[in-house]
ZAZA-318131 format. One line per field, with one value per residue (C-alpha): x, y, z negated; residue number from 1; residue in three letters. Coordinates in Angstrom, 2 decimals. Example, Ala and Ser with C-alpha at 12.3 -4.5 7.8 and 13.67 -1.06 7.14 Angstrom:
<sites>
xx: 12.30|13.67
yy: -4.50|-1.06
zz: -7.80|-7.14
resi: 1|2
resn: ALA|SER
</sites>
This chain:
<sites>
xx: 87.62|89.62|92.80|92.39|91.63|94.68|96.99|95.44|96.35|99.86|99.99|99.16|102.01|104.31|103.26|103.83|107.35|108.15|107.15|109.00|112.23|111.80|111.56|114.74|116.73|116.42|119.21|121.71|121.16|121.49|124.37|127.23|125.74|124.59|128.06|129.53|126.77|126.89|130.57|129.91|132.58|131.72|131.64|129.09|126.97|127.27|125.96|122.87|122.33|122.75|120.10|117.64|118.89|118.54|114.88|114.28|115.87|114.01|110.82|110.96|110.29|107.92|105.92|105.92|104.27|101.92|100.82|100.07|97.99|95.99|96.18|97.85|95.06|95.26|98.97|100.03|97.64|99.40|102.97|102.52|100.79|103.66|106.55|104.75|104.35|108.01|109.03|107.22|108.76|112.30|112.26|112.66|116.01|118.98|122.04|123.52|121.34|118.03|118.75|119.70|116.51|114.28|115.94|115.39|111.67|111.50|113.07|110.54|107.65|109.10|109.90|106.31|106.27|108.01|106.42|102.98|103.55|104.78|101.75|99.40|101.14|100.77|97.06|96.13|98.37|98.76|102.29|103.10|102.32|103.95|107.43|106.07|103.82|106.79|108.90|106.18|106.14|109.88|110.71|109.35|112.62|114.66|111.97|111.83|115.62|115.64|113.21|114.50|117.51|115.28|112.75|114.99|117.99|115.71|113.95|117.22|119.01|116.03|114.59|116.98|116.88|113.92|111.21|112.93|112.41|108.71|107.61|107.44|105.38|102.75|102.64|102.28|99.10|97.64|98.44|96.50|93.22|93.66|94.69|91.73|89.33|90.51|92.15|90.29|91.43|90.78|88.23|86.08|86.62|83.20|84.07|84.98|82.69|83.24|84.42|87.00|88.37|88.74|90.61|93.17|93.63|93.91|97.08|99.61|100.59|104.29|106.15|109.69|109.25|106.91|104.63|105.37|102.28|103.09|99.79|100.40|104.16|105.98|109.17|111.39|109.62|110.20|113.88|114.32|113.57|116.34|113.84|113.71|117.51|117.60|115.38|117.60|120.73|119.12|118.56|121.57|124.09|122.39|120.72|123.99|125.08|121.83|121.97|125.52|124.11|121.17|123.02|126.55|126.51|126.49|129.35|131.19|130.91|132.19|135.13|135.88|136.04|132.67|130.45|126.91|125.22|126.34|126.02|122.39|122.25|124.99|122.82|119.65|120.79|121.63|118.16|116.56|118.71|117.50|113.93|114.75|116.22|113.15|110.74|112.94|113.27|109.64|108.30|110.66|110.32|106.56|107.10|109.45|106.91|104.15|106.48|107.03|109.94|109.55|109.01|112.40|114.30|112.62|113.57|117.12|118.08|117.86|119.58|122.56|122.51|122.17|124.98|127.38|126.35|126.99|130.68|130.86|131.08|134.71|136.12|134.87|137.93|140.11|138.41|137.21|135.32|131.74|130.27|132.13|131.29|127.64|127.60|129.20|126.88|123.93|124.86|125.49|122.24|120.33|121.73|120.89|117.32|117.03|118.33|116.28|112.97|113.37|114.58|111.44|109.03|110.53|108.44|105.22|106.61|107.69|105.19|101.47|100.09|99.51|103.31|104.47|104.86|106.57|109.13|109.67|110.24|112.76|114.66|114.67|115.78|118.78|119.52|119.14|121.62|124.16|123.51|124.14|127.54|128.27|127.31|129.58|132.49|131.93|132.14|135.22|137.11|136.39|137.45|140.64|141.61|140.80|143.09|145.80|145.32|144.11|141.07|138.35|136.00|138.18|138.04|134.36|133.56|135.47|133.50|130.23|130.86|131.68|128.85|125.94|128.08|128.68|124.99|124.08|126.07|124.53|120.95|121.33|122.71|119.81|117.19|118.44|115.40|114.42|113.25|110.07|108.42|109.17|106.16|106.13|103.82
yy: 240.20|243.43|241.62|239.04|241.65|243.80|240.80|239.69|243.13|242.61|239.33|241.12|243.57|240.60|239.00|242.27|242.55|238.92|239.48|242.80|241.14|238.04|240.42|242.36|239.25|237.70|239.86|239.29|235.54|235.46|237.95|235.38|233.77|236.95|238.47|235.63|235.66|239.43|240.01|242.39|243.44|244.05|247.76|247.07|245.07|247.85|250.33|248.17|247.93|251.71|252.27|250.50|252.43|255.86|255.28|253.55|256.40|259.19|257.17|256.68|260.34|260.80|257.68|258.53|261.87|260.14|257.61|260.40|262.18|259.36|256.66|253.28|251.36|253.21|253.92|250.30|249.25|251.61|250.73|246.95|246.92|249.01|246.86|243.60|244.69|245.73|242.35|240.60|242.93|242.35|239.01|241.04|242.56|241.73|243.47|246.08|249.06|247.21|245.57|248.96|250.54|247.78|247.90|251.67|251.22|248.37|250.57|253.33|250.94|249.05|252.23|252.58|249.41|250.57|254.04|252.53|249.61|251.89|254.11|251.12|249.95|253.45|253.44|249.94|249.03|250.60|251.68|248.57|246.32|248.38|246.88|243.34|244.40|246.10|242.99|240.94|242.87|243.70|240.02|239.64|241.08|238.28|235.66|236.72|236.60|233.16|231.52|233.31|231.00|227.93|229.51|231.63|229.30|226.26|227.83|229.14|225.79|224.19|226.82|229.81|233.31|234.76|232.61|233.14|236.92|236.62|234.76|237.75|239.77|237.05|236.82|240.62|240.65|237.82|239.81|242.81|240.86|240.05|243.60|245.26|242.80|242.97|246.32|249.57|252.62|252.41|255.22|253.60|249.86|248.16|245.48|247.84|249.43|252.89|251.30|249.20|252.22|254.09|251.16|251.22|254.98|255.46|257.46|256.05|258.22|257.33|260.56|259.14|259.51|262.54|262.44|265.17|267.14|267.37|266.98|269.93|270.13|270.31|268.41|271.32|271.47|267.76|268.17|270.70|268.04|265.95|263.07|263.02|262.93|260.11|258.11|258.99|257.90|254.66|253.68|255.29|253.45|250.05|249.67|249.67|246.65|244.82|245.58|244.30|240.97|241.01|242.29|240.97|237.91|235.33|237.17|237.44|233.66|232.97|235.33|233.21|230.11|228.73|226.92|228.34|225.19|223.26|226.18|227.30|226.96|229.58|232.04|231.14|231.21|234.94|235.85|233.46|234.95|238.43|237.19|235.87|239.25|241.05|238.99|238.80|242.57|243.20|240.69|241.46|245.22|244.88|242.60|245.12|247.92|245.83|245.12|248.79|249.84|253.21|253.19|254.86|252.33|249.37|250.68|251.84|248.47|246.85|249.73|249.13|245.35|245.59|248.09|245.95|242.62|243.59|244.00|240.20|240.72|241.75|238.32|236.82|238.28|235.72|232.56|230.85|228.16|228.31|227.14|229.74|232.50|231.47|231.48|234.92|236.36|234.80|236.43|239.75|239.73|238.69|241.83|243.87|242.52|243.79|247.23|247.63|246.68|249.57|251.86|251.07|251.59|254.93|257.06|255.62|256.04|259.65|261.24|261.58|259.28|262.14|262.44|258.87|257.81|261.11|260.77|257.10|258.05|260.74|258.22|255.66|258.21|259.06|255.36|254.88|257.62|256.08|252.67|254.07|255.37|252.07|250.01|252.05|251.75|248.01|247.50|249.68|248.41|244.72|245.01|246.88|244.36|241.42|242.93|243.30|239.62|240.56|239.32|241.33|242.06|242.35|246.17|246.13|243.70|245.83|248.95|246.99|245.84|249.34|251.31|250.15|250.65|254.27|254.60|253.35|256.17|258.82|257.63|257.47|261.02|262.35|260.48|261.58|262.30|265.97|267.99|268.80|267.98|270.10|270.96|272.16|275.10
zz: -0.21|-0.28|-1.33|1.44|4.11|3.48|3.54|6.83|8.12|6.72|8.62|11.86|11.23|10.61|13.91|15.77|14.35|15.19|18.82|18.85|17.75|19.85|22.78|22.03|21.03|24.46|25.86|23.04|23.21|26.98|27.04|26.97|30.09|31.84|31.32|33.38|36.01|36.56|35.67|32.76|30.27|26.62|27.47|30.24|27.82|25.23|27.81|28.40|24.64|24.36|27.07|24.77|21.73|23.38|24.20|20.88|18.91|20.69|20.59|16.81|16.05|18.99|18.15|14.43|15.19|17.64|15.01|12.53|15.18|16.83|14.16|14.00|15.71|19.00|18.65|18.27|21.04|23.45|22.44|22.29|25.68|27.08|25.89|26.66|30.27|30.43|29.04|31.88|34.47|33.12|34.92|38.14|37.04|39.25|37.84|35.54|36.48|36.59|33.22|31.74|33.11|31.78|28.36|28.26|28.94|26.42|23.72|24.38|23.77|20.82|18.90|17.66|15.57|12.38|11.97|12.57|10.20|7.39|7.92|7.67|4.47|3.00|3.84|2.76|-0.18|-3.65|-4.61|-6.67|-3.67|-0.91|-1.21|-0.82|2.06|3.70|3.13|4.82|8.07|8.02|7.63|11.13|12.43|10.92|11.57|15.21|15.34|13.70|16.11|19.20|19.77|19.87|22.23|24.45|24.75|25.02|28.01|29.48|29.46|31.20|33.55|33.55|32.10|34.01|32.36|28.99|29.05|29.91|26.78|24.38|26.83|27.00|23.19|22.93|25.00|22.90|19.74|21.05|21.06|17.36|16.46|18.16|16.60|12.97|12.32|11.69|9.71|5.98|5.97|8.68|8.24|8.46|5.87|3.02|0.44|-1.06|-4.33|-2.52|-0.67|-3.94|-5.46|-2.65|-2.58|-6.37|-7.10|-9.57|-12.54|-12.02|-11.23|-11.05|-7.27|-7.04|-3.99|-1.44|-0.34|3.36|5.18|7.54|7.43|10.81|11.51|10.46|7.11|6.57|7.47|4.65|2.03|0.50|0.25|4.05|4.25|1.69|4.03|7.00|5.07|3.89|7.53|9.20|7.01|7.25|10.65|12.66|10.63|11.30|15.01|15.13|13.91|16.33|19.41|18.98|16.72|19.56|21.32|17.99|17.47|20.98|20.30|17.21|19.44|18.30|20.84|20.91|22.18|19.10|16.65|16.79|12.99|12.66|14.61|12.73|9.10|8.75|9.98|7.50|4.74|5.67|5.34|1.88|0.92|2.23|0.17|-2.91|-3.21|-2.26|-4.77|-7.64|-7.20|-7.72|-10.72|-12.32|-11.86|-13.44|-16.38|-17.09|-14.88|-13.21|-9.44|-8.97|-11.09|-9.40|-5.96|-6.78|-8.30|-4.86|-3.10|-5.41|-5.05|-1.29|-0.86|-2.85|-1.31|2.32|1.45|1.87|5.62|5.22|4.20|7.49|9.24|7.46|8.77|11.95|10.04|11.29|7.97|5.91|8.41|8.31|4.49|4.24|6.86|5.04|1.71|3.45|5.40|2.26|0.63|3.70|3.50|-0.09|0.89|4.07|2.44|0.03|2.83|4.81|1.93|0.81|3.22|1.74|-1.79|-1.33|1.08|1.61|4.29|6.75|7.11|6.45|10.10|10.98|8.18|8.99|12.63|11.67|9.55|12.32|14.89|12.71|12.37|16.11|16.93|14.56|16.11|19.60|18.52|16.75|19.83|22.06|19.62|19.21|22.97|23.42|20.37|21.01|24.67|23.72|21.07|23.37|26.03|23.39|22.44|18.94|17.02|18.78|15.88|12.74|12.30|13.24|10.41|7.89|8.82|8.87|5.31|4.05|5.68|3.46|0.34|1.37|2.22|-1.25|-2.84|-0.57|-1.13|-4.91|-4.91|-2.82|-4.87|-8.26|-10.38|-10.20|-13.17|-11.33|-8.03|-4.97|-2.86|0.71|1.34
resi: 1|2|3|4|5|6|7|8|9|10|11|12|13|14|15|16|17|18|19|20|21|22|23|24|25|26|27|28|29|30|31|32|33|34|35|36|37|38|39|40|41|42|43|44|45|46|47|48|49|50|51|52|53|54|55|56|57|58|59|60|61|62|63|64|65|66|67|68|69|70|71|72|73|74|75|76|77|78|79|80|81|82|83|84|85|86|87|88|89|90|91|92|93|94|95|96|97|98|99|100|101|102|103|104|105|106|107|108|109|110|111|112|113|114|115|116|117|118|119|120|121|122|123|124|125|126|127|128|129|130|131|132|133|134|135|136|137|138|139|140|141|142|143|144|145|146|147|148|149|150|151|152|153|154|155|156|157|158|159|160|161|162|163|164|165|166|167|168|169|170|171|172|173|174|175|176|177|178|179|180|181|182|183|184|185|186|187|188|189|190|191|192|193|194|195|196|197|198|199|200|201|202|203|204|205|206|207|208|209|210|211|212|213|214|215|216|217|218|219|220|221|222|223|224|225|226|227|228|229|230|231|232|233|234|235|236|237|238|239|240|241|242|243|244|245|246|247|248|249|250|251|252|253|254|255|256|257|258|259|260|261|262|263|264|265|266|267|268|269|270|271|272|273|274|275|276|277|278|279|280|281|282|283|284|285|286|287|288|289|290|291|292|293|294|295|296|297|298|299|300|301|302|303|304|305|306|307|308|309|310|311|312|313|314|315|316|317|318|319|320|321|322|323|324|325|326|327|328|329|330|331|332|333|334|335|336|337|338|339|340|341|342|343|344|345|346|347|348|349|350|351|352|353|354|355|356|357|358|359|360|361|362|363|364|365|366|367|368|369|370|371|372|373|374|375|376|377|378|379|380|381|382|383|384|385|386|387|388|389|390|391|392|393|394|395|396|397|398|399|400|401|402|403|404|405|406|407|408|409|410|411|412|413|414|415|416|417|418|419|420|421|422|423|424|425
resn: UNK|UNK|UNK|UNK|UNK|UNK|UNK|UNK|UNK|UNK|UNK|UNK|UNK|UNK|UNK|UNK|UNK|UNK|UNK|UNK|UNK|UNK|UNK|UNK|UNK|UNK|UNK|UNK|UNK|UNK|UNK|UNK|UNK|UNK|UNK|UNK|UNK|UNK|UNK|UNK|UNK|UNK|UNK|UNK|UNK|UNK|UNK|UNK|UNK|UNK|UNK|UNK|UNK|UNK|UNK|UNK|UNK|UNK|UNK|UNK|UNK|UNK|UNK|UNK|UNK|UNK|UNK|UNK|UNK|UNK|UNK|UNK|UNK|UNK|UNK|UNK|UNK|UNK|UNK|UNK|UNK|UNK|UNK|UNK|UNK|UNK|UNK|UNK|UNK|UNK|UNK|UNK|UNK|UNK|UNK|UNK|UNK|UNK|UNK|UNK|UNK|UNK|UNK|UNK|UNK|UNK|UNK|UNK|UNK|UNK|UNK|UNK|UNK|UNK|UNK|UNK|UNK|UNK|UNK|UNK|UNK|UNK|UNK|UNK|UNK|UNK|UNK|UNK|UNK|UNK|UNK|UNK|UNK|UNK|UNK|UNK|UNK|UNK|UNK|UNK|UNK|UNK|UNK|UNK|UNK|UNK|UNK|UNK|UNK|UNK|UNK|UNK|UNK|UNK|UNK|UNK|UNK|UNK|UNK|UNK|UNK|UNK|UNK|UNK|UNK|UNK|UNK|UNK|UNK|UNK|UNK|UNK|UNK|UNK|UNK|UNK|UNK|UNK|UNK|UNK|UNK|UNK|UNK|UNK|UNK|UNK|UNK|UNK|UNK|UNK|UNK|UNK|UNK|UNK|UNK|UNK|UNK|UNK|UNK|UNK|UNK|UNK|UNK|UNK|UNK|UNK|UNK|UNK|UNK|UNK|UNK|UNK|UNK|UNK|UNK|UNK|UNK|UNK|UNK|UNK|UNK|UNK|UNK|UNK|UNK|UNK|UNK|UNK|UNK|UNK|UNK|UNK|UNK|UNK|UNK|UNK|UNK|UNK|UNK|UNK|UNK|UNK|UNK|UNK|UNK|UNK|UNK|UNK|UNK|UNK|UNK|UNK|UNK|UNK|UNK|UNK|UNK|UNK|UNK|UNK|UNK|UNK|UNK|UNK|UNK|UNK|UNK|UNK|UNK|UNK|UNK|UNK|UNK|UNK|UNK|UNK|UNK|UNK|UNK|UNK|UNK|UNK|UNK|UNK|UNK|UNK|UNK|UNK|UNK|UNK|UNK|UNK|UNK|UNK|UNK|UNK|UNK|UNK|UNK|UNK|UNK|UNK|UNK|UNK|UNK|UNK|UNK|UNK|UNK|UNK|UNK|UNK|UNK|UNK|UNK|UNK|UNK|UNK|UNK|UNK|UNK|UNK|UNK|UNK|UNK|UNK|UNK|UNK|UNK|UNK|UNK|UNK|UNK|UNK|UNK|UNK|UNK|UNK|UNK|UNK|UNK|UNK|UNK|UNK|UNK|UNK|UNK|UNK|UNK|UNK|UNK|UNK|UNK|UNK|UNK|UNK|UNK|UNK|UNK|UNK|UNK|UNK|UNK|UNK|UNK|UNK|UNK|UNK|UNK|UNK|UNK|UNK|UNK|UNK|UNK|UNK|UNK|UNK|UNK|UNK|UNK|UNK|UNK|UNK|UNK|UNK|UNK|UNK|UNK|UNK|UNK|UNK|UNK|UNK|UNK|UNK|UNK|UNK|UNK|UNK|UNK|UNK|UNK|UNK|UNK|UNK|UNK|UNK|UNK|UNK|UNK|UNK|UNK|UNK|UNK|UNK|UNK|UNK|UNK|UNK|UNK|UNK|UNK|UNK|UNK
</sites>
């Protein structure tokens, strides 16, 4: 029963992430049409994206601390209710400023999902299962992105953009009923016996990633640890690439001369490939641990593979063939999926559960700030190159391919195995 219950909880986290990403993908999918309707430039669109990112980045750390203080059950209830309401109200937007304001409010609400989900994984899953559990909920980002074109564009082409942006909000309120009914904290869940709780909370003897004792450590104390900065680097060098795919991929395809109406598969495949990378790394990492690999080795193998694989974005600058572009993006996002699963599970691997959401939030805030800068540069550079009659996104793809490779090197340096554990007093 215990095994079944925790994977039901994992399924709820997956559903939350799917809705979360379906919600944020509506704008990127509708952007090529809204740009024409409201006369936005790429720089205007980037500013709207940045409004979301500012709130999302600040909210990551704030919500991470909130989840550690009030718990994931109440924390996710508050944040999901918030962004679901904002999603419904976005249908009232009528131009640049109202869209930017709604996206800011949406980012504030959606920022609680990842810190809370990592905290739940740390509570409910033993170390050898955490990567797969993380892959399960994190795959919701690519699954949500994969199904969004069929839902959002299908509604848009028939009824317009306003009904399209309301769908995720409705789904969010339905999800809340399931969450409140099934999820309770581990220590008070009515369906668990004392023996079952002890089985989940048993500490592994693997010290290749020593567990930081940080139950009462403030933010500044967490920021003194190189483990925290490894988590920041693992997100900061990869998330901007992912958000380029989620926020700009339809515009990128249009810039390549590809028709969106006849190329839904091109939008869908990279998200599916990311899902495959999530599950592949989560499953195989657990298998390697059960076969005797240290926790550190099993995690670092996919950091290396992911950092190298995303380099395949660079060759896309040499072709306008939609099938080749789709294949290269699929291989790159598969590699990204391997890397990001490990990046997301590192807080639960390296820290006690009392600080997991806080550390996850810090990492995601760092990633969010880098993504804000990247979004601004993407808008400015693509507009400048379009004006100069050059291929708009070529230098952007080169940088996007190189960033995770650099991040791989930084993370491996920061996670080099210490001679002894460092403890925060």
